[in-house]
mmJSON file of the N, C-alpha and C atoms, coordinates in Angstrom:
{"data_MODEL":{"atom_site":{
"group_PDB":["ATOM","ATOM","ATOM","ATOM","ATOM","ATOM","ATOM","ATOM","ATOM","ATOM","ATOM","ATOM","ATOM","ATOM","ATOM","ATOM","ATOM","ATOM","ATOM","ATOM","ATOM","ATOM","ATOM","ATOM","ATOM","ATOM","ATOM","ATOM","ATOM","ATOM","ATOM","ATOM","ATOM","ATOM","ATOM","ATOM","ATOM","ATOM","ATOM","ATOM","ATOM","ATOM","ATOM","ATOM","ATOM","ATOM","ATOM","ATOM","ATOM","ATOM","ATOM","ATOM","ATOM","ATOM","ATOM","ATOM","ATOM","ATOM","ATOM","ATOM","ATOM","ATOM","ATOM","ATOM","ATOM","ATOM","ATOM","ATOM","ATOM","ATOM","ATOM","ATOM","ATOM","ATOM","ATOM","ATOM","ATOM","ATOM","ATOM","ATOM","ATOM","ATOM","ATOM","ATOM","ATOM","ATOM","ATOM","ATOM","ATOM","ATOM","ATOM","ATOM","ATOM","ATOM","ATOM","ATOM","ATOM","ATOM","ATOM","ATOM","ATOM","ATOM","ATOM","ATOM","ATOM","ATOM","ATOM","ATOM","ATOM","ATOM","ATOM","ATOM","ATOM","ATOM","ATOM","ATOM","ATOM","ATOM","ATOM","ATOM","ATOM","ATOM","ATOM","ATOM","ATOM","ATOM","ATOM","ATOM","ATOM","ATOM","ATOM","ATOM","ATOM","ATOM","ATOM","ATOM","ATOM","ATOM","ATOM","ATOM","ATOM","ATOM","ATOM","ATOM","ATOM","ATOM","ATOM","ATOM","ATOM","ATOM","ATOM","ATOM","ATOM","ATOM","ATOM","ATOM","ATOM","ATOM","ATOM","ATOM","ATOM","ATOM","ATOM","ATOM","ATOM","ATOM","ATOM","ATOM","ATOM","ATOM","ATOM","ATOM","ATOM","ATOM","ATOM","ATOM","ATOM","ATOM","ATOM","ATOM","ATOM","ATOM","ATOM","ATOM","ATOM","ATOM","ATOM","ATOM","ATOM","ATOM","ATOM","ATOM","ATOM","ATOM","ATOM","ATOM","ATOM","ATOM","ATOM","ATOM","ATOM","ATOM","ATOM","ATOM","ATOM","ATOM","ATOM","ATOM","ATOM","ATOM","ATOM","ATOM","ATOM","ATOM","ATOM","ATOM","ATOM","ATOM","ATOM","ATOM","ATOM","ATOM","ATOM","ATOM","ATOM","ATOM","ATOM","ATOM","ATOM","ATOM","ATOM","ATOM","ATOM","ATOM","ATOM","ATOM","ATOM"],
"id":[1,2,3,4,5,6,7,8,9,10,11,12,13,14,15,16,17,18,19,20,21,22,23,24,25,26,27,28,29,30,31,32,33,34,35,36,37,38,39,40,41,42,43,44,45,46,47,48,49,50,51,52,53,54,55,56,57,58,59,60,61,62,63,64,65,66,67,68,69,70,71,72,73,74,75,76,77,78,79,80,81,82,83,84,85,86,87,88,89,90,91,92,93,94,95,96,97,98,99,100,101,102,103,104,105,106,107,108,109,110,111,112,113,114,115,116,117,118,119,120,121,122,123,124,125,126,127,128,129,130,131,132,133,134,135,136,137,138,139,140,141,142,143,144,145,146,147,148,149,150,151,152,153,154,155,156,157,158,159,160,161,162,163,164,165,166,167,168,169,170,171,172,173,174,175,176,177,178,179,180,181,182,183,184,185,186,187,188,189,190,191,192,193,194,195,196,197,198,199,200,201,202,203,204,205,206,207,208,209,210,211,212,213,214,215,216,217,218,219,220,221,222,223,224,225,226,227,228,229,230,231,232,233,234,235,236,237],
"type_symbol":["N","C","C","N","C","C","N","C","C","N","C","C","N","C","C","N","C","C","N","C","C","N","C","C","N","C","C","N","C","C","N","C","C","N","C","C","N","C","C","N","C","C","N","C","C","N","C","C","N","C","C","N","C","C","N","C","C","N","C","C","N","C","C","N","C","C","N","C","C","N","C","C","N","C","C","N","C","C","N","C","C","N","C","C","N","C","C","N","C","C","N","C","C","N","C","C","N","C","C","N","C","C","N","C","C","N","C","C","N","C","C","N","C","C","N","C","C","N","C","C","N","C","C","N","C","C","N","C","C","N","C","C","N","C","C","N","C","C","N","C","C","N","C","C","N","C","C","N","C","C","N","C","C","N","C","C","N","C","C","N","C","C","N","C","C","N","C","C","N","C","C","N","C","C","N","C","C","N","C","C","N","C","C","N","C","C","N","C","C","N","C","C","N","C","C","N","C","C","N","C","C","N","C","C","N","C","C","N","C","C","N","C","C","N","C","C","N","C","C","N","C","C","N","C","C","N","C","C","N","C","C","N","C","C","N","C","C"],
"label_atom_id":["N","CA","C","N","CA","C","N","CA","C","N","CA","C","N","CA","C","N","CA","C","N","CA","C","N","CA","C","N","CA","C","N","CA","C","N","CA","C","N","CA","C","N","CA","C","N","CA","C","N","CA","C","N","CA","C","N","CA","C","N","CA","C","N","CA","C","N","CA","C","N","CA","C","N","CA","C","N","CA","C","N","CA","C","N","CA","C","N","CA","C","N","CA","C","N","CA","C","N","CA","C","N","CA","C","N","CA","C","N","CA","C","N","CA","C","N","CA","C","N","CA","C","N","CA","C","N","CA","C","N","CA","C","N","CA","C","N","CA","C","N","CA","C","N","CA","C","N","CA","C","N","CA","C","N","CA","C","N","CA","C","N","CA","C","N","CA","C","N","CA","C","N","CA","C","N","CA","C","N","CA","C","N","CA","C","N","CA","C","N","CA","C","N","CA","C","N","CA","C","N","CA","C","N","CA","C","N","CA","C","N","CA","C","N","CA","C","N","CA","C","N","CA","C","N","CA","C","N","CA","C","N","CA","C","N","CA","C","N","CA","C","N","CA","C","N","CA","C","N","CA","C","N","CA","C","N","CA","C","N","CA","C","N","CA","C","N","CA","C","N","CA","C","N","CA","C"],
"label_alt_id":[null,null,null,null,null,null,null,null,null,null,null,null,null,null,null,null,null,null,null,null,null,null,null,null,null,null,null,null,null,null,null,null,null,null,null,null,null,null,null,null,null,null,null,null,null,null,null,null,null,null,null,null,null,null,null,null,null,null,null,null,null,null,null,null,null,null,null,null,null,null,null,null,null,null,null,null,null,null,null,null,null,null,null,null,null,null,null,null,null,null,null,null,null,null,null,null,null,null,null,null,null,null,null,null,null,null,null,null,null,null,null,null,null,null,null,null,null,null,null,null,null,null,null,null,null,null,null,null,null,null,null,null,null,null,null,null,null,null,null,null,null,null,null,null,null,null,null,null,null,null,null,null,null,null,null,null,null,null,null,null,null,null,null,null,null,null,null,null,null,null,null,null,null,null,null,null,null,null,null,null,null,null,null,null,null,null,null,null,null,null,null,null,null,null,null,null,null,null,null,null,null,null,null,null,null,null,null,null,null,null,null,null,null,null,null,null,null,null,null,null,null,null,null,null,null,null,null,null,null,null,null,null,null,null,null,null,null],
"label_comp_id":["MET","MET","MET","ARG","ARG","ARG","LEU","LEU","LEU","TYR","TYR","TYR","GLU","GLU","GLU","ASN","ASN","ASN","THR","THR","THR","ASN","ASN","ASN","LEU","LEU","LEU","THR","THR","THR","GLU","GLU","GLU","LEU","LEU","LEU","LEU","LEU","LEU","LYS","LYS","LYS","THR","THR","THR","ALA","ALA","ALA","ARG","ARG","ARG","LEU","LEU","LEU","GLU","GLU","GLU","SER","SER","SER","GLU","GLU","GLU","LEU","LEU","LEU","SER","SER","SER","GLN","GLN","GLN","GLU","GLU","GLU","GLN","GLN","GLN","LEU","LEU","LEU","ALA","ALA","ALA","LYS","LYS","LYS","LYS","LYS","LYS","ILE","ILE","ILE","GLY","GLY","GLY","CYS","CYS","CYS","THR","THR","THR","ARG","ARG","ARG","GLU","GLU","GLU","THR","THR","THR","VAL","VAL","VAL","CYS","CYS","CYS","LYS","LYS","LYS","ILE","ILE","ILE","GLU","GLU","GLU","ASN","ASN","ASN","GLY","GLY","GLY","ARG","ARG","ARG","ASP","ASP","ASP","GLU","GLU","GLU","PRO","PRO","PRO","LYS","LYS","LYS","TYR","TYR","TYR","ARG","ARG","ARG","ILE","ILE","ILE","PHE","PHE","PHE","TYR","TYR","TYR","ARG","ARG","ARG","TRP","TRP","TRP","LEU","LEU","LEU","ASN","ASN","ASN","ALA","ALA","ALA","CYS","CYS","CYS","GLY","GLY","GLY","LYS","LYS","LYS","GLN","GLN","GLN","LEU","LEU","LEU","ILE","ILE","ILE","VAL","VAL","VAL","ARG","ARG","ARG","SER","SER","SER","TYR","TYR","TYR","LYS","LYS","LYS","THR","THR","THR","VAL","VAL","VAL","GLU","GLU","GLU","ILE","ILE","ILE","ASP","ASP","ASP","ILE","ILE","ILE","ASP","ASP","ASP","VAL","VAL","VAL","LYS","LYS","LYS"],
"label_asym_id":["A","A","A","A","A","A","A","A","A","A","A","A","A","A","A","A","A","A","A","A","A","A","A","A","A","A","A","A","A","A","A","A","A","A","A","A","A","A","A","A","A","A","A","A","A","A","A","A","A","A","A","A","A","A","A","A","A","A","A","A","A","A","A","A","A","A","A","A","A","A","A","A","A","A","A","A","A","A","A","A","A","A","A","A","A","A","A","A","A","A","A","A","A","A","A","A","A","A","A","A","A","A","A","A","A","A","A","A","A","A","A","A","A","A","A","A","A","A","A","A","A","A","A","A","A","A","A","A","A","A","A","A","A","A","A","A","A","A","A","A","A","A","A","A","A","A","A","A","A","A","A","A","A","A","A","A","A","A","A","A","A","A","A","A","A","A","A","A","A","A","A","A","A","A","A","A","A","A","A","A","A","A","A","A","A","A","A","A","A","A","A","A","A","A","A","A","A","A","A","A","A","A","A","A","A","A","A","A","A","A","A","A","A","A","A","A","A","A","A","A","A","A","A","A","A","A","A","A","A","A","A","A","A","A","A","A","A"],
"label_entity_id":["1","1","1","1","1","1","1","1","1","1","1","1","1","1","1","1","1","1","1","1","1","1","1","1","1","1","1","1","1","1","1","1","1","1","1","1","1","1","1","1","1","1","1","1","1","1","1","1","1","1","1","1","1","1","1","1","1","1","1","1","1","1","1","1","1","1","1","1","1","1","1","1","1","1","1","1","1","1","1","1","1","1","1","1","1","1","1","1","1","1","1","1","1","1","1","1","1","1","1","1","1","1","1","1","1","1","1","1","1","1","1","1","1","1","1","1","1","1","1","1","1","1","1","1","1","1","1","1","1","1","1","1","1","1","1","1","1","1","1","1","1","1","1","1","1","1","1","1","1","1","1","1","1","1","1","1","1","1","1","1","1","1","1","1","1","1","1","1","1","1","1","1","1","1","1","1","1","1","1","1","1","1","1","1","1","1","1","1","1","1","1","1","1","1","1","1","1","1","1","1","1","1","1","1","1","1","1","1","1","1","1","1","1","1","1","1","1","1","1","1","1","1","1","1","1","1","1","1","1","1","1","1","1","1","1","1","1"],
"label_seq_id":[1,1,1,2,2,2,3,3,3,4,4,4,5,5,5,6,6,6,7,7,7,8,8,8,9,9,9,10,10,10,11,11,11,12,12,12,13,13,13,14,14,14,15,15,15,16,16,16,17,17,17,18,18,18,19,19,19,20,20,20,21,21,21,22,22,22,23,23,23,24,24,24,25,25,25,26,26,26,27,27,27,28,28,28,29,29,29,30,30,30,31,31,31,32,32,32,33,33,33,34,34,34,35,35,35,36,36,36,37,37,37,38,38,38,39,39,39,40,40,40,41,41,41,42,42,42,43,43,43,44,44,44,45,45,45,46,46,46,47,47,47,48,48,48,49,49,49,50,50,50,51,51,51,52,52,52,53,53,53,54,54,54,55,55,55,56,56,56,57,57,57,58,58,58,59,59,59,60,60,60,61,61,61,62,62,62,63,63,63,64,64,64,65,65,65,66,66,66,67,67,67,68,68,68,69,69,69,70,70,70,71,71,71,72,72,72,73,73,73,74,74,74,75,75,75,76,76,76,77,77,77,78,78,78,79,79,79],
"pdbx_PDB_ins_code":[null,null,null,null,null,null,null,null,null,null,null,null,null,null,null,null,null,null,null,null,null,null,null,null,null,null,null,null,null,null,null,null,null,null,null,null,null,null,null,null,null,null,null,null,null,null,null,null,null,null,null,null,null,null,null,null,null,null,null,null,null,null,null,null,null,null,null,null,null,null,null,null,null,null,null,null,null,null,null,null,null,null,null,null,null,null,null,null,null,null,null,null,null,null,null,null,null,null,null,null,null,null,null,null,null,null,null,null,null,null,null,null,null,null,null,null,null,null,null,null,null,null,null,null,null,null,null,null,null,null,null,null,null,null,null,null,null,null,null,null,null,null,null,null,null,null,null,null,null,null,null,null,null,null,null,null,null,null,null,null,null,null,null,null,null,null,null,null,null,null,null,null,null,null,null,null,null,null,null,null,null,null,null,null,null,null,null,null,null,null,null,null,null,null,null,null,null,null,null,null,null,null,null,null,null,null,null,null,null,null,null,null,null,null,null,null,null,null,null,null,null,null,null,null,null,null,null,null,null,null,null,null,null,null,null,null,null],
"Cartn_x":[90.376,91.531,90.207,90.899,89.798,90.524,90.157,90.766,90.294,90.593,90.658,90.82,90.695,91.178,92.179,93.292,94.328,95.515,94.124,94.78,95.393,95.874,97.072,96.62,95.17,94.31,95.182,96.608,97.076,98.021,98.366,99.101,98.369,96.728,95.813,95.493,94.961,94.991,95.989,97.168,98.455,98.054,98.302,98.205,97.042,96.432,95.165,95.211,96.042,96.088,97.209,98.41,99.557,98.734,98.264,97.828,96.846,95.676,94.888,95.728,97.19,98.106,97.614,97.187,97.024,97.701,97.886,99.292,98.416,99.08,97.945,97.133,97.804,96.99,95.507,96.01,94.604,93.419,94.066,93.141,92.693,93.203,92.508,91.376,91.537,91.036,89.548,89.438,88.348,87.913,88.375,87.742,87.2,87.845,87.199,88.405,88.998,90.225,91.505,92.505,93.709,94.63,95.996,97.155,97.411,97.76,98.085,97.266,95.938,95.182,95.706,95.474,96.246,97.493,98.292,99.511,99.518,99.306,98.992,98.442,97.199,96.888,98.065,98.36,99.371,100.609,101.106,102.245,101.982,100.325,99.889,99.693,100.27,100.061,98.245,97.488,96.137,95.421,94.051,93.171,92.284,91.865,91.175,89.548,88.544,87.322,86.528,85.345,84.992,84.219,83.788,83.72,85.118,85.874,87.189,87.634,87.449,87.723,87.31,85.88,85.016,85.546,84.97,85.549,86.814,87.846,89.066,89.076,88.448,88.481,87.626,86.51,85.676,86.451,87.457,88.292,89.232,89.768,91.014,90.084,89.107,88.55,88.014,87.673,87.46,86.022,86.053,84.333,84.306,83.523,84.112,82.313,82.741,81.475,82.054,81.001,81.037,80.303,80.68,80.058,81.055,79.856,79.899,79.157,79.364,79.493,80.317,80.253,81.098,82.033,82.873,84.196,84.165,84.964,84.857,85.404,84.916,85.149,84.904,85.63,85.469,86.388,85.392,86.368,86.033,87.076,87.354,87.346,86.627,86.697,86.757,87.273,87.706,86.193,85.732,84.621,84.142],
"Cartn_y":[-102.701,-104.42,-105.38,-105.898,-107.188,-108.411,-109.166,-110.713,-111.597,-112.783,-113.972,-114.858,-116.274,-117.024,-117.803,-116.895,-117.122,-116.521,-115.401,-114.405,-114.623,-114.236,-114.961,-114.034,-114.76,-114.288,-113.874,-114.679,-114.091,-113.193,-112.743,-111.138,-110.512,-110.485,-109.501,-109.111,-110.026,-109.799,-109.355,-109.558,-108.753,-107.653,-107.111,-105.792,-105.649,-105.489,-104.412,-104.284,-105.188,-105.08,-104.088,-104.164,-103.167,-101.68,-101.473,-100.127,-99.547,-100.563,-99.718,-99.188,-99.676,-99.261,-100.264,-101.139,-102.052,-103.01,-103.462,-104.279,-105.788,-107.02,-108.572,-108.288,-107.944,-107.451,-107.189,-105.858,-104.747,-105.323,-106.032,-106.792,-108.178,-108.771,-109.954,-109.673,-108.417,-107.912,-107.203,-106.698,-106.327,-107.114,-108.369,-109.481,-110.59,-110.24,-111.674,-113.186,-112.957,-114.454,-113.498,-114.883,-114.734,-113.783,-113.425,-113.028,-114.109,-115.3,-116.135,-117.157,-116.526,-117.259,-116.561,-114.461,-113.599,-114.002,-114.405,-115.04,-115.737,-116.913,-118.617,-117.916,-117.247,-116.964,-116.179,-114.875,-114.134,-115.017,-116.259,-117.146,-118.199,-118.127,-119.245,-120.626,-120.621,-121.715,-122.373,-121.253,-121.332,-120.671,-120.997,-120.433,-119.557,-118.541,-117.962,-118.335,-118.247,-119.008,-117.852,-118.054,-116.7,-115.438,-116.432,-115.424,-114.358,-114.481,-114.18,-113.244,-113.95,-112.822,-111.881,-112.048,-110.642,-109.756,-110.31,-109.253,-108.862,-109.471,-108.792,-107.681,-107.842,-106.523,-105.544,-105.837,-104.642,-103.965,-104.607,-104.179,-103.032,-103.461,-102.987,-101.452,-101.397,-100.312,-100.524,-101.865,-102.196,-103.067,-102.719,-103.277,-104.711,-106.015,-106.939,-107.12,-107.382,-107.048,-108.558,-109.439,-110.803,-110.619,-110.779,-110.641,-112.327,-112.766,-114.047,-114.233,-114.181,-114.544,-115.397,-116.976,-117.56,-117.978,-117.056,-117.128,-116.197,-116.991,-116.044,-115.126,-113.881,-112.23,-111.717,-111.494,-110.447,-108.932,-108.033,-106.679,-106.37,-106.008,-105.759,-103.751,-102.8,-101.686,-100.935,-99.792,-99.215,-98.487,-98.324,-98.144,-96.636],
"Cartn_z":[-20.184,-20.669,-20.842,-21.736,-22.339,-22.278,-21.646,-21.549,-22.563,-22.901,-23.711,-22.733,-23.653,-22.825,-22.252,-23.116,-22.802,-21.174,-21.359,-19.767,-18.604,-17.921,-16.985,-16.083,-15.293,-14.309,-13.269,-12.602,-11.389,-11.702,-12.844,-13.161,-12.774,-13.993,-13.355,-12.478,-11.401,-10.366,-9.456,-9.647,-8.607,-9.131,-10.598,-10.895,-10.352,-10.677,-9.957,-8.745,-7.866,-6.179,-6.424,-6.864,-6.99,-7.371,-8.806,-8.882,-7.807,-7.422,-5.832,-5.235,-4.996,-4.112,-2.744,-2.409,-1.168,-0.696,0.178,0.788,0.486,0.528,0.412,1.73,3.028,3.973,3.86,3.566,3.189,2.354,1.219,0.339,0.92,1.458,2.393,3.51,4.107,4.859,4.438,2.74,2.518,1.777,1.4,0.41,1.704,2.45,3.46,3.571,3.087,2.76,3.844,3.899,4.607,3.97,4.126,3.377,2.583,2.773,2.67,1.441,1.35,0.059,-0.766,-0.49,-1.369,-2.646,-0.88,-1.51,-2.395,-2.375,-2.946,-4.318,-4.334,-5.937,-6.44,-6.177,-6.775,-7.389,-6.435,-6.938,-7.825,-8.026,-9.191,-8.363,-6.881,-6.076,-5.928,-6.149,-5.866,-6.703,-7.548,-8.759,-7.8,-8.092,-7.064,-7.353,-6.809,-7.178,-7.587,-8.366,-8.632,-7.619,-6.178,-5.72,-5.049,-5.164,-4.769,-5.893,-6.768,-8.124,-8.377,-7.886,-7.971,-6.896,-6.015,-4.696,-4.821,-5.216,-5.53,-6.139,-7.907,-8.597,-8.276,-7.354,-6.859,-5.778,-4.783,-3.789,-4.229,-5.782,-5.957,-6.854,-7.174,-7.694,-9.507,-9.159,-11.108,-11.088,-11.876,-12.525,-13.596,-13.274,-13.58,-14.539,-15.706,-16.904,-17.834,-17.573,-18.938,-19.829,-20.82,-22.34,-23.167,-23.446,-24.28,-25.507,-26.863,-27.835,-28.755,-28.578,-29.24,-28.686,-28.111,-27.441,-26.143,-25.361,-24.083,-23.654,-23.518,-23.353,-22.218,-21.37,-20.361,-20.595,-20.133,-19.549,-18.54,-18.049,-16.846,-16.714,-16.322,-16.163,-15.009,-15.114,-13.966,-13.457,-12.511,-11.938,-12.567],
"occupancy":[1.0,1.0,1.0,1.0,1.0,1.0,1.0,1.0,1.0,1.0,1.0,1.0,1.0,1.0,1.0,1.0,1.0,1.0,1.0,1.0,1.0,1.0,1.0,1.0,1.0,1.0,1.0,1.0,1.0,1.0,1.0,1.0,1.0,1.0,1.0,1.0,1.0,1.0,1.0,1.0,1.0,1.0,1.0,1.0,1.0,1.0,1.0,1.0,1.0,1.0,1.0,1.0,1.0,1.0,1.0,1.0,1.0,1.0,1.0,1.0,1.0,1.0,1.0,1.0,1.0,1.0,1.0,1.0,1.0,1.0,1.0,1.0,1.0,1.0,1.0,1.0,1.0,1.0,1.0,1.0,1.0,1.0,1.0,1.0,1.0,1.0,1.0,1.0,1.0,1.0,1.0,1.0,1.0,1.0,1.0,1.0,1.0,1.0,1.0,1.0,1.0,1.0,1.0,1.0,1.0,1.0,1.0,1.0,1.0,1.0,1.0,1.0,1.0,1.0,1.0,1.0,1.0,1.0,1.0,1.0,1.0,1.0,1.0,1.0,1.0,1.0,1.0,1.0,1.0,1.0,1.0,1.0,1.0,1.0,1.0,1.0,1.0,1.0,1.0,1.0,1.0,1.0,1.0,1.0,1.0,1.0,1.0,1.0,1.0,1.0,1.0,1.0,1.0,1.0,1.0,1.0,1.0,1.0,1.0,1.0,1.0,1.0,1.0,1.0,1.0,1.0,1.0,1.0,1.0,1.0,1.0,1.0,1.0,1.0,1.0,1.0,1.0,1.0,1.0,1.0,1.0,1.0,1.0,1.0,1.0,1.0,1.0,1.0,1.0,1.0,1.0,1.0,1.0,1.0,1.0,1.0,1.0,1.0,1.0,1.0,1.0,1.0,1.0,1.0,1.0,1.0,1.0,1.0,1.0,1.0,1.0,1.0,1.0,1.0,1.0,1.0,1.0,1.0,1.0,1.0,1.0,1.0,1.0,1.0,1.0,1.0,1.0,1.0,1.0,1.0,1.0,1.0,1.0,1.0,1.0,1.0,1.0],
"B_iso_or_equiv":[0.0,0.0,0.0,0.0,0.0,0.0,0.0,0.0,0.0,0.0,0.0,0.0,0.0,0.0,0.0,0.0,0.0,0.0,0.0,0.0,0.0,0.0,0.0,0.0,0.0,0.0,0.0,0.0,0.0,0.0,0.0,0.0,0.0,0.0,0.0,0.0,0.0,0.0,0.0,0.0,0.0,0.0,0.0,0.0,0.0,0.0,0.0,0.0,0.0,0.0,0.0,0.0,0.0,0.0,0.0,0.0,0.0,0.0,0.0,0.0,0.0,0.0,0.0,0.0,0.0,0.0,0.0,0.0,0.0,0.0,0.0,0.0,0.0,0.0,0.0,0.0,0.0,0.0,0.0,0.0,0.0,0.0,0.0,0.0,0.0,0.0,0.0,0.0,0.0,0.0,0.0,0.0,0.0,0.0,0.0,0.0,0.0,0.0,0.0,0.0,0.0,0.0,0.0,0.0,0.0,0.0,0.0,0.0,0.0,0.0,0.0,0.0,0.0,0.0,0.0,0.0,0.0,0.0,0.0,0.0,0.0,0.0,0.0,0.0,0.0,0.0,0.0,0.0,0.0,0.0,0.0,0.0,0.0,0.0,0.0,0.0,0.0,0.0,0.0,0.0,0.0,0.0,0.0,0.0,0.0,0.0,0.0,0.0,0.0,0.0,0.0,0.0,0.0,0.0,0.0,0.0,0.0,0.0,0.0,0.0,0.0,0.0,0.0,0.0,0.0,0.0,0.0,0.0,0.0,0.0,0.0,0.0,0.0,0.0,0.0,0.0,0.0,0.0,0.0,0.0,0.0,0.0,0.0,0.0,0.0,0.0,0.0,0.0,0.0,0.0,0.0,0.0,0.0,0.0,0.0,0.0,0.0,0.0,0.0,0.0,0.0,0.0,0.0,0.0,0.0,0.0,0.0,0.0,0.0,0.0,0.0,0.0,0.0,0.0,0.0,0.0,0.0,0.0,0.0,0.0,0.0,0.0,0.0,0.0,0.0,0.0,0.0,0.0,0.0,0.0,0.0,0.0,0.0,0.0,0.0,0.0,0.0],
"pdbx_formal_charge":[null,null,null,null,null,null,null,null,null,null,null,null,null,null,null,null,null,null,null,null,null,null,null,null,null,null,null,null,null,null,null,null,null,null,null,null,null,null,null,null,null,null,null,null,null,null,null,null,null,null,null,null,null,null,null,null,null,null,null,null,null,null,null,null,null,null,null,null,null,null,null,null,null,null,null,null,null,null,null,null,null,null,null,null,null,null,null,null,null,null,null,null,null,null,null,null,null,null,null,null,null,null,null,null,null,null,null,null,null,null,null,null,null,null,null,null,null,null,null,null,null,null,null,null,null,null,null,null,null,null,null,null,null,null,null,null,null,null,null,null,null,null,null,null,null,null,null,null,null,null,null,null,null,null,null,null,null,null,null,null,null,null,null,null,null,null,null,null,null,null,null,null,null,null,null,null,null,null,null,null,null,null,null,null,null,null,null,null,null,null,null,null,null,null,null,null,null,null,null,null,null,null,null,null,null,null,null,null,null,null,null,null,null,null,null,null,null,null,null,null,null,null,null,null,null,null,null,null,null,null,null,null,null,null,null,null,null],
"auth_seq_id":[1,1,1,2,2,2,3,3,3,4,4,4,5,5,5,6,6,6,7,7,7,8,8,8,9,9,9,10,10,10,11,11,11,12,12,12,13,13,13,14,14,14,15,15,15,16,16,16,17,17,17,18,18,18,19,19,19,20,20,20,21,21,21,22,22,22,23,23,23,24,24,24,25,25,25,26,26,26,27,27,27,28,28,28,29,29,29,30,30,30,31,31,31,32,32,32,33,33,33,34,34,34,35,35,35,36,36,36,37,37,37,38,38,38,39,39,39,40,40,40,41,41,41,42,42,42,43,43,43,44,44,44,45,45,45,46,46,46,47,47,47,48,48,48,49,49,49,50,50,50,51,51,51,52,52,52,53,53,53,54,54,54,55,55,55,56,56,56,57,57,57,58,58,58,59,59,59,60,60,60,61,61,61,62,62,62,63,63,63,64,64,64,65,65,65,66,66,66,67,67,67,68,68,68,69,69,69,70,70,70,71,71,71,72,72,72,73,73,73,74,74,74,75,75,75,76,76,76,77,77,77,78,78,78,79,79,79],
"auth_comp_id":["MET","MET","MET","ARG","ARG","ARG","LEU","LEU","LEU","TYR","TYR","TYR","GLU","GLU","GLU","ASN","ASN","ASN","THR","THR","THR","ASN","ASN","ASN","LEU","LEU","LEU","THR","THR","THR","GLU","GLU","GLU","LEU","LEU","LEU","LEU","LEU","LEU","LYS","LYS","LYS","THR","THR","THR","ALA","ALA","ALA","ARG","ARG","ARG","LEU","LEU","LEU","GLU","GLU","GLU","SER","SER","SER","GLU","GLU","GLU","LEU","LEU","LEU","SER","SER","SER","GLN","GLN","GLN","GLU","GLU","GLU","GLN","GLN","GLN","LEU","LEU","LEU","ALA","ALA","ALA","LYS","LYS","LYS","LYS","LYS","LYS","ILE","ILE","ILE","GLY","GLY","GLY","CYS","CYS","CYS","THR","THR","THR","ARG","ARG","ARG","GLU","GLU","GLU","THR","THR","THR","VAL","VAL","VAL","CYS","CYS","CYS","LYS","LYS","LYS","ILE","ILE","ILE","GLU","GLU","GLU","ASN","ASN","ASN","GLY","GLY","GLY","ARG","ARG","ARG","ASP","ASP","ASP","GLU","GLU","GLU","PRO","PRO","PRO","LYS","LYS","LYS","TYR","TYR","TYR","ARG","ARG","ARG","ILE","ILE","ILE","PHE","PHE","PHE","TYR","TYR","TYR","ARG","ARG","ARG","TRP","TRP","TRP","LEU","LEU","LEU","ASN","ASN","ASN","ALA","ALA","ALA","CYS","CYS","CYS","GLY","GLY","GLY","LYS","LYS","LYS","GLN","GLN","GLN","LEU","LEU","LEU","ILE","ILE","ILE","VAL","VAL","VAL","ARG","ARG","ARG","SER","SER","SER","TYR","TYR","TYR","LYS","LYS","LYS","THR","THR","THR","VAL","VAL","VAL","GLU","GLU","GLU","ILE","ILE","ILE","ASP","ASP","ASP","ILE","ILE","ILE","ASP","ASP","ASP","VAL","VAL","VAL","LYS","LYS","LYS"],
"auth_asym_id":["A","A","A","A","A","A","A","A","A","A","A","A","A","A","A","A","A","A","A","A","A","A","A","A","A","A","A","A","A","A","A","A","A","A","A","A","A","A","A","A","A","A","A","A","A","A","A","A","A","A","A","A","A","A","A","A","A","A","A","A","A","A","A","A","A","A","A","A","A","A","A","A","A","A","A","A","A","A","A","A","A","A","A","A","A","A","A","A","A","A","A","A","A","A","A","A","A","A","A","A","A","A","A","A","A","A","A","A","A","A","A","A","A","A","A","A","A","A","A","A","A","A","A","A","A","A","A","A","A","A","A","A","A","A","A","A","A","A","A","A","A","A","A","A","A","A","A","A","A","A","A","A","A","A","A","A","A","A","A","A","A","A","A","A","A","A","A","A","A","A","A","A","A","A","A","A","A","A","A","A","A","A","A","A","A","A","A","A","A","A","A","A","A","A","A","A","A","A","A","A","A","A","A","A","A","A","A","A","A","A","A","A","A","A","A","A","A","A","A","A","A","A","A","A","A","A","A","A","A","A","A","A","A","A","A","A","A"],
"auth_atom_id":["N","CA","C","N","CA","C","N","CA","C","N","CA","C","N","CA","C","N","CA","C","N","CA","C","N","CA","C","N","CA","C","N","CA","C","N","CA","C","N","CA","C","N","CA","C","N","CA","C","N","CA","C","N","CA","C","N","CA","C","N","CA","C","N","CA","C","N","CA","C","N","CA","C","N","CA","C","N","CA","C","N","CA","C","N","CA","C","N","CA","C","N","CA","C","N","CA","C","N","CA","C","N","CA","C","N","CA","C","N","CA","C","N","CA","C","N","CA","C","N","CA","C","N","CA","C","N","CA","C","N","CA","C","N","CA","C","N","CA","C","N","CA","C","N","CA","C","N","CA","C","N","CA","C","N","CA","C","N","CA","C","N","CA","C","N","CA","C","N","CA","C","N","CA","C","N","CA","C","N","CA","C","N","CA","C","N","CA","C","N","CA","C","N","CA","C","N","CA","C","N","CA","C","N","CA","C","N","CA","C","N","CA","C","N","CA","C","N","CA","C","N","CA","C","N","CA","C","N","CA","C","N","CA","C","N","CA","C","N","CA","C","N","CA","C","N","CA","C","N","CA","C","N","CA","C","N","CA","C","N","CA","C","N","CA","C","N","CA","C","N","CA","C","N","CA","C"],
"pdbx_PDB_model_num":[1,1,1,1,1,1,1,1,1,1,1,1,1,1,1,1,1,1,1,1,1,1,1,1,1,1,1,1,1,1,1,1,1,1,1,1,1,1,1,1,1,1,1,1,1,1,1,1,1,1,1,1,1,1,1,1,1,1,1,1,1,1,1,1,1,1,1,1,1,1,1,1,1,1,1,1,1,1,1,1,1,1,1,1,1,1,1,1,1,1,1,1,1,1,1,1,1,1,1,1,1,1,1,1,1,1,1,1,1,1,1,1,1,1,1,1,1,1,1,1,1,1,1,1,1,1,1,1,1,1,1,1,1,1,1,1,1,1,1,1,1,1,1,1,1,1,1,1,1,1,1,1,1,1,1,1,1,1,1,1,1,1,1,1,1,1,1,1,1,1,1,1,1,1,1,1,1,1,1,1,1,1,1,1,1,1,1,1,1,1,1,1,1,1,1,1,1,1,1,1,1,1,1,1,1,1,1,1,1,1,1,1,1,1,1,1,1,1,1,1,1,1,1,1,1,1,1,1,1,1,1,1,1,1,1,1,1]
}}}
């Protein structure tokens, strides 16, 4: 999956959680936050800090690879 500047990160994170078959509570425990934080991020009421974004993807079995050359481009690959 390749992301560009206009990618909706909240949808990406929610999709990653659902694909990994984790509940919000299970994900929260894995990444060290509350279920309420997961819910706020998925509903677009809060933006994830980089630390949470990285841990979230890792907990869902995704690998974050950041590449940049003149434009912002992020690849998220399955491990």
